[in-house]
C-alpha positions in Angstrom: 0.0 -0.1 0.1 1.3 3.5 -0.8 1.5 6.2 1.9 -1.1 8.3 0.4 -3.8 5.5 0.4 -2.9 4.8 4.0 -3.4 8.3 5.3 -6.2 9.4 3.0 -9.1 8.1 5.2 -7.4 9.2 8.4 -9.1 12.3 10.4 -6.6 15.2 11.4 -6.3 13.7 14.9 -5.4 10.3 13.5 -2.9 11.8 11.1 -1.4 13.7 14.0 -1.1 10.7 16.1 0.6 8.7 13.1 3.0 11.6 12.5 3.9 11.6 16.1 4.6 7.7 16.0 6.9 8.5 13.0 8.5 11.2 15.0 7.5 13.6 12.2 4.8 16.2 11.4 1.5 15.7 9.6 2.7 18.2 6.9 5.9 16.2 6.3 3.9 12.9 6.1 1.6 14.5 3.6 4.5 15.9 1.5 6.1 12.4 1.4 2.7 10.9 0.6 2.4 13.4 -2.5 6.0 12.5 -3.7 8.6 14.4 -1.8 11.5 12.2 -1.0 11.8 10.8 2.6 15.0 10.2 4.5 15.8 6.6 4.8 15.2 7.0 8.5 11.7 8.5 8.0 10.8 5.6 5.6 11.8 3.1 8.3 9.7 4.8 10.9 6.6 5.0 8.6 7.0 1.3 7.9 7.1 0.6 11.5 4.3 3.1 12.6 2.1 1.5 9.9 2.8 -2.0 11.1 4.3 -2.8 7.6 1.2 -1.6 5.6 3.3 1.0 4.1 6.6 -0.5 3.2 10.1 1.5 3.2 10.7 -0.3 -0.1 7.6 1.5 -1.4 8.6 5.0 0.0 12.4 4.6 -1.1 12.7 1.9 -3.9 16.3 3.3 -4.5 17.7 1.8 -1.4 18.7 -1.9 -1.0 16.3 -2.8 1.7 16.7 -6.3 1.1 20.3 -6.1 2.5 18.9 -4.8 5.8 16.1 -7.4 5.8 18.5 -10.3 5.0 16.7 -10.9 1.8 18.2 -10.8 -1.7 17.7 -7.6 -3.6 14.7 -7.4 -6.0 15.6 -6.7 -9.5 15.1 -3.4 -10.8 12.0 -2.7 -13.0 12.8 -2.5 -16.6 
């Protein structure tokens, strides 16, 4: 699931709580959801705060997350 689909149904209070779990702000979470590049650290925190519903691989596909997850890297899309 992408971040935008994850946060779209959230009310302001829920987005605020989610952003706090990510150690971020609702504004920054919205910016990432609409395409602004997130840091690797924020991508990991979003993954964790969403209980894996929004994967860091989907937020930052340019990073070899397989290495961190002890999995082989996925081949790049053609």
